[in-house]
C-alpha positions as CSV (number, residue, x, y, z in Angstrom):
1,X,98.3,108.5,82.6
2,X,95.2,110.6,83.0
3,X,91.6,109.6,83.2
4,X,89.1,111.5,81.2
5,X,86.1,111.1,83.6
6,X,85.3,114.5,85.1
7,X,84.9,113.9,88.9
8,X,83.5,116.7,91.0
9,X,84.1,116.4,94.7
10,X,81.8,118.5,97.0
11,X,83.3,119.3,100.5
12,X,86.8,118.9,99.0
13,X,88.5,120.8,101.8
14,X,87.2,118.6,104.6
15,X,88.9,115.6,106.2
16,X,87.7,113.0,103.7
17,X,87.5,115.4,100.8
18,X,91.1,116.3,101.1
19,X,92.3,112.7,101.1
20,X,89.9,111.9,98.3
21,X,91.2,114.6,96.0
22,X,94.8,113.3,96.6
23,X,93.8,109.7,96.0
24,X,92.0,110.6,92.7
25,X,95.0,112.6,91.5
26,X,97.4,109.8,92.3
27,X,95.2,107.5,90.1
28,X,95.4,109.8,87.1
29,X,92.1,111.7,87.5
30,X,91.8,115.5,87.4
31,X,89.1,116.0,90.0
32,X,87.4,119.4,90.5
33,X,87.1,120.2,94.2
34,X,84.3,122.5,95.5
35,X,83.8,123.8,99.0
36,X,83.1,126.8,101.2
37,X,83.4,129.7,101.0
38,X,83.4,129.7,97.1
39,X,80.8,126.9,96.9
40,X,77.7,126.4,99.0
41,X,75.9,123.0,98.6
42,X,72.7,124.6,99.9
43,X,72.7,127.0,97.0
44,X,70.6,125.3,94.3
45,X,72.1,127.3,91.4
46,X,75.6,126.4,92.4
47,X,74.6,122.8,92.9
48,X,73.1,122.6,89.5
49,X,76.2,124.1,87.9
50,X,78.4,121.5,89.7
51,X,76.2,118.6,88.5
52,X,76.1,119.9,85.0
53,X,79.9,119.7,84.6
54,X,80.3,116.3,86.2
55,X,80.6,112.7,84.9
56,X,80.7,111.5,88.5
57,X,79.8,113.5,91.6
58,X,81.1,112.7,95.1
59,X,79.4,114.4,98.0
60,X,81.5,114.7,101.1
61,X,79.9,118.0,102.1
62,X,78.0,118.0,105.4
63,X,77.1,119.9,108.5
64,X,79.1,117.8,111.0
65,X,79.0,119.7,114.2
66,X,77.1,117.0,116.2
67,X,76.6,119.2,119.3
68,X,75.7,122.4,117.6
69,X,73.3,120.6,115.3
70,X,70.9,120.2,118.3
71,X,70.3,124.0,118.3
72,X,71.1,124.6,114.6
73,X,68.5,122.1,113.4
74,X,67.3,124.2,110.5
75,X,70.8,124.5,109.0
76,X,71.7,120.9,109.7
77,X,68.7,119.7,107.7
78,X,69.3,122.3,104.9
79,X,72.8,121.0,104.3
80,X,72.5,117.3,105.2
81,X,69.0,116.6,103.9
82,X,67.4,119.2,101.6
83,X,70.6,120.0,99.6
84,X,71.2,116.2,99.1
85,X,67.7,115.7,97.8
86,X,68.1,118.6,95.3
87,X,71.5,117.2,94.3
88,X,69.8,113.9,93.6
89,X,67.1,115.5,91.4
90,X,69.7,117.3,89.3
91,X,71.9,114.2,89.0
92,X,68.8,112.1,88.0
93,X,68.0,114.4,85.2
94,X,71.5,114.3,83.8
95,X,71.9,110.5,84.7
96,X,75.1,111.2,86.6
97,X,76.1,108.7,89.3
98,X,76.5,110.1,92.8
99,X,78.6,108.9,95.7
100,X,77.2,110.2,99.0
101,X,78.9,109.9,102.4
102,X,76.7,109.1,105.4
103,X,77.3,108.0,109.0
104,X,76.8,105.4,111.7
105,X,74.7,108.1,113.5
106,X,71.7,107.0,111.4
107,X,71.4,104.1,114.0
108,X,70.4,104.3,117.7
109,X,73.3,102.2,118.7
110,X,71.2,99.9,120.9
111,X,71.8,96.8,118.8
112,X,74.1,94.1,120.2
113,X,75.7,93.1,116.9
114,X,77.3,94.8,113.9
115,X,74.7,96.8,111.8
116,X,74.0,95.6,108.2
117,X,72.6,97.9,105.5
118,X,69.2,96.3,105.9
119,X,68.9,96.9,109.7
120,X,66.3,99.4,110.9
121,X,67.6,102.9,111.4
122,X,66.7,105.1,114.4
123,X,68.8,108.3,114.7
124,X,69.0,109.7,118.3
125,X,70.5,113.1,117.4
126,X,69.6,116.0,115.0
127,X,72.8,115.3,113.1
128,X,72.0,111.6,112.7
129,X,68.4,112.4,111.8
130,X,69.4,115.0,109.2
131,X,71.9,112.6,107.6
132,X,69.3,109.9,107.5
133,X,66.9,112.3,105.8
134,X,69.6,113.0,103.3
135,X,69.9,109.4,102.4
136,X,66.1,109.0,102.0
137,X,65.8,112.1,99.9
138,X,68.7,111.0,97.6
139,X,67.1,107.6,97.1
140,X,63.7,109.1,96.5
141,X,65.2,111.4,93.8
142,X,65.7,108.4,91.5
143,X,69.4,109.2,91.1
144,X,71.9,106.4,90.7
145,X,73.4,106.8,94.1
146,X,76.0,104.8,96.0
147,X,75.6,105.8,99.7
148,X,78.6,104.9,101.8
149,X,78.1,105.1,105.6
150,X,81.4,105.6,107.5
151,X,82.2,105.9,111.2
152,X,84.9,107.1,113.6
153,X,86.8,108.7,110.8
154,X,90.2,110.4,111.3
155,X,92.6,112.2,108.9
156,X,95.2,114.9,108.8
157,X,92.8,117.6,107.5
158,X,90.3,119.0,110.0
159,X,89.6,117.9,113.6
160,X,89.0,114.4,114.9
161,X,88.8,112.4,118.2
162,X,92.6,111.7,118.4
163,X,93.6,115.2,117.7
164,X,91.2,116.5,120.3
165,X,92.6,114.1,122.9
166,X,96.2,115.1,122.1
167,X,95.1,118.7,122.5
168,X,93.6,118.0,126.0
169,X,96.8,116.1,127.0
170,X,98.8,119.3,126.6
171,X,97.3,120.6,129.8
172,X,96.1,117.5,131.7
173,X,98.0,114.6,133.3
174,X,94.9,112.4,133.3
175,X,92.1,112.0,130.7
176,X,88.8,110.2,131.1
177,X,87.5,108.5,128.0
178,X,84.3,106.6,127.6
179,X,84.5,102.8,127.3
180,X,80.9,102.1,126.5
181,X,81.0,103.5,122.9
182,X,82.3,100.8,120.5
183,X,83.2,101.2,116.8
184,X,85.9,101.0,114.3
185,X,88.5,103.8,113.9
186,X,88.5,104.4,110.2
187,X,91.1,106.4,108.3
188,X,89.8,108.8,105.6
189,X,92.7,107.7,103.4
190,X,91.2,104.2,103.4
191,X,87.7,105.5,102.6
192,X,89.1,107.5,99.8
193,X,91.0,104.5,98.4
194,X,87.8,102.4,98.5
195,X,85.8,105.0,96.6
196,X,88.6,105.2,93.9
197,X,88.5,101.4,93.6
198,X,84.7,101.4,93.2
199,X,85.0,104.1,90.5
200,X,87.4,101.9,88.6
201,X,85.1,98.9,88.6
202,X,83.8,98.0,85.2
203,X,80.1,97.3,84.7
204,X,77.0,98.6,86.3
205,X,77.2,101.4,88.8
206,X,76.8,99.9,92.4
207,X,73.8,101.9,93.5
208,X,72.6,101.3,97.1
209,X,73.8,101.6,100.7
210,X,77.2,100.3,101.8
211,X,78.9,100.2,105.1
212,X,82.6,100.9,105.3
213,X,84.6,100.7,108.5
214,X,88.1,99.4,109.4
215,X,88.3,95.7,110.4
216,X,87.7,94.9,114.0
217,X,86.2,97.1,116.7
218,X,87.3,98.8,119.9
219,X,86.0,101.2,122.6
220,X,86.8,104.9,122.6
221,X,88.9,104.2,125.7
222,X,90.8,101.4,124.1
223,X,91.4,103.5,121.0
224,X,92.8,106.4,123.1
225,X,95.0,104.0,125.1
226,X,96.4,102.6,121.8
227,X,97.1,106.1,120.4
228,X,98.8,107.4,123.5
229,X,100.9,104.2,123.8
230,X,102.0,104.5,120.2
231,X,103.1,108.1,120.7
232,X,104.9,107.2,124.0
233,X,102.8,109.8,125.9
234,X,102.7,109.7,129.7
235,X,99.1,110.9,130.1
236,X,97.0,108.5,132.1
237,X,93.8,107.4,130.3
238,X,91.0,106.3,132.6
239,X,87.8,104.6,131.5
240,X,84.4,106.1,132.2
241,X,80.8,105.8,131.0
242,X,79.0,108.1,128.6
243,X,76.6,109.4,131.2
244,X,79.6,110.9,133.1
245,X,79.9,113.3,130.2
246,X,76.5,114.8,129.5
247,X,76.4,116.2,125.9
248,X,73.8,118.1,123.9
249,X,73.6,115.2,121.4
250,X,73.3,111.6,122.2
251,X,75.8,109.2,120.6
252,X,75.3,105.6,119.5
253,X,76.9,103.2,122.0
254,X,77.2,100.5,119.3
255,X,78.6,101.8,116.0
256,X,79.9,98.5,114.7
257,X,79.3,97.8,111.0
258,X,78.9,94.6,109.1
259,X,81.0,95.4,106.0
260,X,80.4,92.2,104.1
261,X,78.5,93.9,101.2
262,X,81.2,96.4,100.4
263,X,84.0,93.8,100.8
264,X,82.3,91.7,98.2
265,X,82.1,94.7,95.9
266,X,85.8,95.5,96.4
267,X,86.9,91.9,96.2
268,X,88.9,92.1,99.4
269,X,88.7,92.4,103.2
270,X,89.1,95.9,104.8
271,X,92.3,96.4,106.7
272,X,92.1,96.0,110.5
273,X,92.0,99.4,112.3
274,X,95.4,99.2,114.0
275,X,97.6,99.5,110.9
276,X,96.2,102.6,109.3
277,X,95.9,104.3,112.8
278,X,99.6,103.5,113.5
279,X,100.5,105.1,110.1
280,X,98.4,108.2,110.9
281,X,100.0,108.5,114.3
282,X,103.5,108.2,112.9
283,X,102.9,111.1,110.7
284,X,101.0,113.3,113.2
């Protein structure tokens, strides 16, 4: 069976975009995927053309180099904020619903409990601030927007924390991994499946902000230990603190999400982080 809704996915070649295109196709949709170099979200004319052809638009496109954003602030804001605001204005005029992907980096990570959608934001990096500005501009545009904040994502397309660690392990017997950053490793296939389920929901479009992360939480160190044990790797993983690894961009220490709101929308609990990560590792 095919679905007649025309779904346009921006950032279709990225980690989430790749899995989203596959998930949509598996469910009978015929999505149109747009990405660099042919499509540039910061080009208003191209953006308008994309919106004009869509029944639903999903924006996975973003400037995601957290470190480089500290010196490429202008580009980060152009892609993550300004383009999203323009997208919202075009979508509002056509009354086209928009899914927009955001991040845990909109928070400062200083809280001691999982963040809800109503909690005060406070980005501590250019990347986080630019993504937060994108959310705000999209809401201000008046578009029907479902903003989904995700965290600690991994998938087979592109780079991620696990792939980087496995790369380092090729030349090192011991790796130090921070144990004071806590969150939920979240598979992009699970995010993609959730978006597809939301699209299929009958009734009013669920505008607003939603948090989506795998069930449970873990430190970066514990996540690394789990991954290396699953793959039977002999590399020794040692815990350390974030301040032992000075970086250009600050990271939230607490990235935990309260996902009650999206679980109510989906009508089910989100899977614990271990299962999807095991599946990812088995196919890596």
